[in-house]
N, C-alpha and C positions, 0 to 999 in steps of 0.2 A: 720232638715232643716237648712242650713246655712243662717242666716239672718243678713246681714251686717248692716242693719238699727238699730238693737238692740244696737249698740255701743253708740247710743244717749240716750238710756233708762235712764242711770244714771243721765242725765241732768234734769230729771223731778221728783222732790221729791215726789209728790203725788202718783206716781206709786209704791212706796215702801209700801204703806199701803192701796191701793184700786185697784179694777179692773176698770180702767178708760176707759169708752166707751161712752163718751159724748162730743167728740171733735167737733161735729156739733153744739153744743151750747156754749161751752167754752173750748178752748184747755188747756191742762195741762200747768202749768207755768214752764218755764225753770228756772233752778237754777241761771242762769246768771242775772235774773231780780233783785235779791237781790243787786248785785254789781252795776248794772246799775242805780237803784233808789238811791243807796247810792252816786253814782257819781253826780246825779242831786242835791242831798242835799249838797254835798261838794261844787259844783260850786256856788250854791246859797249862802251858808254860807260864803265862802271865797272870792268870787268875787262880790257878791251883784249885783247891777244894771249893772255892766260890763259884767255879764253873757250873756246879750242879744247880744252885739256886738261880744263877744268872742266865743259864742257857740250856744245859743238858737235860734237866728233868722234864721240861716241857717239849723237848724235841720229838718225843714219842707222839705227842699230840700234833705237832706241826707236820711231821712226815705222814702220820696217819690221815690227816685231813687232806694232804696233797693226793694221797692214794684214793681217799674217799671221793674227791672231786672227779677223778677219772672214772669211777664206777657208780657215780651218782648216789653215794651214801651220805646220809646226814652227818654234819660235823660231829666229831666226838664218838663215832661208832666203829672206828677201825683201830684195833690194837696191833702192836708190832711184836713179832715173834722171831725166833732164830731161823726156822725153816717150816715147811709145810707139814712135816711129820709132827713137829711140836704143836702146830695148830690143831691137828687131828687129836692129839693127846689132851689138849685143853678142852676140846669139845666133848670127847669121850668121858672125861673126868666129871662132867656135869650130870652124868646119867648112871642109873643102876640097871644092870643087865640081869638081875635075878628074877624079875617078874615075867609075865606072859609077853609083854611088848619088849622083846629083846633081840629082834631080828635086824641084821644089817644087810642091805641089798646094794651090791655094786657090780661093776663089769670087769671082766678080765682085761679090758683095755685101759684101766686106770694105771697111773704110774706105779711101778712095783713097790716103792717105799710106802705108799698109801695102803696098798694091799697087805704088805707085811704088818703094818700097824693094826689094821682091823682084824686080820687073822689072829694076831696076838691077843685080841680081846676075848677070844673063846675061853681063855682061862678065867675070865671074869663073868662068864655065863652067857656071852653073846652067841647067837646063832647066825652064822655067816652064810649068805646065799650069793653065789657068784654067777652072773649071767654071762655066758660065753659069746664070743664073736663067731660068725660063720666064715668070714672072708679075710679077717685081719685088718679090715679097713673100717667097716661100719659096726655099730652096736644096735641090735634090734630094739627100737623104742618100745614096740609092742611087748616084747618079752620082758623088758625092764618093768613096764607098767603092770604086767600080769604078776610079777614077782613081789610087787609092793602091796601088802595086805594089812589087815588090822593088827597083826603081830609085829609089823615093821616099826622100828624106832628111828633109824637113821638111814639115809640114802646118800652115801658119798660118791659123787660122780665128777668126771672131768668135763669141763665145758668144751674144750678142744682136746682130742686124744693125741697124746705125744707121739705115737708111732705113725699115725696116718693123717693127722690134722682134721679128722672128722669132727664136725660141730654137732653136738647133741641137741635134741629138742628139749631144752631145759624147761620151757613153760609147761609142756605136757607132763613132764616128770614131777614138777612142783605141784601142779594141779592134782595129780593122782595121789601124791604123798600127803598133801594137806587134807584131801577128802577122807583118808583113812586115819588121820592123826599122826602121820610120820613127818619127820623133818629132813630137809635136804641140805647137804654139805657140798657146795659147788667149788670145785678146784679150777681156778682161772689162771693158773700158771702159764698155760700155753695160749691164752687169749688176751689178757689185759695188756694194753699197749699196742695191740695189732687188730683185735676184733672188739667192737664196742660191747661194753658190759654195763648194764643198768640194774643194780641189785634191787631197786625198788620196783621197777617195772616187772622184773622176773619174780619178785616176791620170795626170794630165797631166804632161808633161815640163817645160813652161814655162808660166807664166801672166803676162800683162802687162796693164797698164792705167794709169789715172791717177786722181787724187783730185778733179779739178775738176768732175766731173759729179755723179753720184748720191751721192758721198761728201762733197760740200760742202767741198772742201779747197783750192780755188784753183789757179792755174796754176803750172807749174814743178816738180811732184812727180809722178813716175810710178813704177811698181813692176815688179820682175822677180823672180818666184819661179822657182827651178830645183829640180827634184826632187833631194833630198839625195844619193842614191847616184849620180846622173848628174853632179851638180856636181863631185864629186871627180875626175872623168875629163876635165873640160873645161878648156881653156886659151884664154880669149878673146884674140884679137889686138887688139881694140879695148879697150885697157886703159890704166892710168895708175898714178900713185904710190899712190893709195888702195888699190889691189889688191895691193900688195906685202906680203909677210909681215912685213917690217921697214921700214915706210915712212919712219921718221925716221932710218934709217941712211944714206939717200940713196946707195944702192949704185949702182955703174956697171955698165952692160950690161943683159942680159936680165932680165926680171922673175922673181921667185920668188913664185909665187902664194900668197896667204894663204887663209884659210878664208872660207866664206860669213859674212855677206853681202858683205864687202868684195871678195871674189874677182872679182865681176862689176862692180865700180865702176871709175871712171877717175880723173879729176882732182878738184880741189876741189869739194865738194858745194854744192848750192844751199840753204844753211842757212836763209835767210829763208822759203823755201818750206816747210821742215819745220815752222816755227812756225805758218804759216797752215793747214797740213794737220791739225794735232792736234785743234783744237776740234771740227771736223766728224766726224772719226773716232770721237772719244769719244761724241758724240751718237748716231751710227749704232749703235755697239755697245750703248749704253744702250737705245735704241729697239728694237733687235733686228731683223735683216733679215727673219726669218720674219714678224714683225708688219707690217713695211713692205710685204712682198710681198702679204700678205692684203689690205691696204687698197688697194694699187696695182691689183690685179685688179678690185676693185669700181669704182674710178674709171675705169679704161680701158674696162670693160664699159659703164659709163654713157655715156662718150663715143661708143662705137660705136652704142648704142641711139639717141642723139640724132641722129647722122649718118644712120642708117638711116631715121629718121622723116622726114628732109628729102630723102632720095634721093641723098645725096652718096656718092661712092666712098670706101671705106675701104681704105687700103693697109697693113693690119696683119692678123695672123692672127685668125680668129674664136675659136679655142679659147684661153681664157685661160691654159691650161697651156703653150701654145706662144708666148705673147705676153709681151714685156717691159713696161716702164713707159711706152712711147710709143704713141700712136695718130696716124698720119698720115692726114689727111683732105683729099681733093682736091675741094673745093667749087668752084663757078664762080669765076673770077677769083682763084684761090687766092693768087697772088703779091701782088696788090693788096690783098686782104683781110688778108694777113699784115702788110703795111706799115701799114694802118689800125689793126689790133689793137695794134701796137706804139705807135702814136701815142696810143692810149687806155689805155696801161699794162696791156694784157693781153699778157704777154710770152710769145711763142711764136717759132717760126722756120719757114722754108720751105726745102724741098729739092726740086730737080728730080726728076721721076718719082715723087714721093711726095706732095707737097702741103704743107699746114700741119701741123707736128708739135706735138701737145699732149702735154706730159710732166709731169703732176702728180706730186708727191712726198708723203711722209708728213706734211708740214707744211701741205698744202692741205686746205681744207674741201670737202666734197662739193658744197656750194652753188656753189662757184666753177666747177665743171664746167658746170653749167647756165648760170651767168652768162657764161662764155666763149662758149658756143654761141649764147646769146641776143644777145650783142654781134655775132657774125657775122651773125645774122639782120638786125640793124639796119643793118649796113654794106651787106649785099647789097640791102636794101630801098632804101637811098639811091642805090645803083648802078642801081636799076631792074630788078634780077634777081628774078624770081618765086620763091617758095618751091618747092623740089623741082626746080628747073632744074638741068641738068647742063652 
């Protein structure tokens, strides 16, 4: 099979010594990060404090716009944060939960850190409504829509569910939320870089995520998009000197909010994280998310075929249009199998109620899909588990 995306494979050193199928947790590091981090050190070493005015201050805009280009966000609308939980905190700080419209609607398939944060807002007066899953794979869109009413303030949802890779019907959720005056917080951590995201077409109010997974950008850099017309009306309580319209005046008292993207930032930025993020973002843009998505569907389909042949339970949507880049397979002794795969440099992970998660990315070869499952066969055989056992 002619696979043009494999031209990028040499840019990821770890692929030379492992079968890397854990991009849903941490993307492979691009070779260019070495030079990028060295550049950070050179600027600091040679320019000292002048690095802020000459380079570092505006890097937040540069990296934000790189991210914005991938999600079709207008320039200057993406601020950078430390993590997705911080993004939720910035959003929550813009609102008062003491009035009638104080309801938060989310699903129990959200990433737990996000749940923990919104549950914590009960102390501020928030009423939290959690919509449960029936099968551990899908989230009922109808039940979510029914829960969103005139009392709803915010609807924090995952675009792609981390356990099952299920892709939510974002358009339907946004349409219902806006109809009743609620706002949607879309978590794209498990989609950006693997599944196309267009914040303008989806008409989402907020979009959050991070670069360390499918965007191959390392830890410590997350993003917060705020719909431009909405951004002008919001005044986050979780703020800092970067958000001030005149930060270097060091004015006393309340903040005077600047424009996006700084409006939603706080204190001093994680500049080293910006340097580690840029090489991966540039590769993703060059590769093209549409191309990555097409290959991803083929690879995940092959994983499901191989699991079905062995009678293993697949905790992922069967329809490739409803499935992100991960296939969770609950084979016998799944946790122990995962540990042995890691020892053999087949890099995957295990999640309770899901199984072993296989997450190939654009830099993987199709043959690696078969190799990974064949390795599971060998491990189970040594464990004395017959093929097709559940």
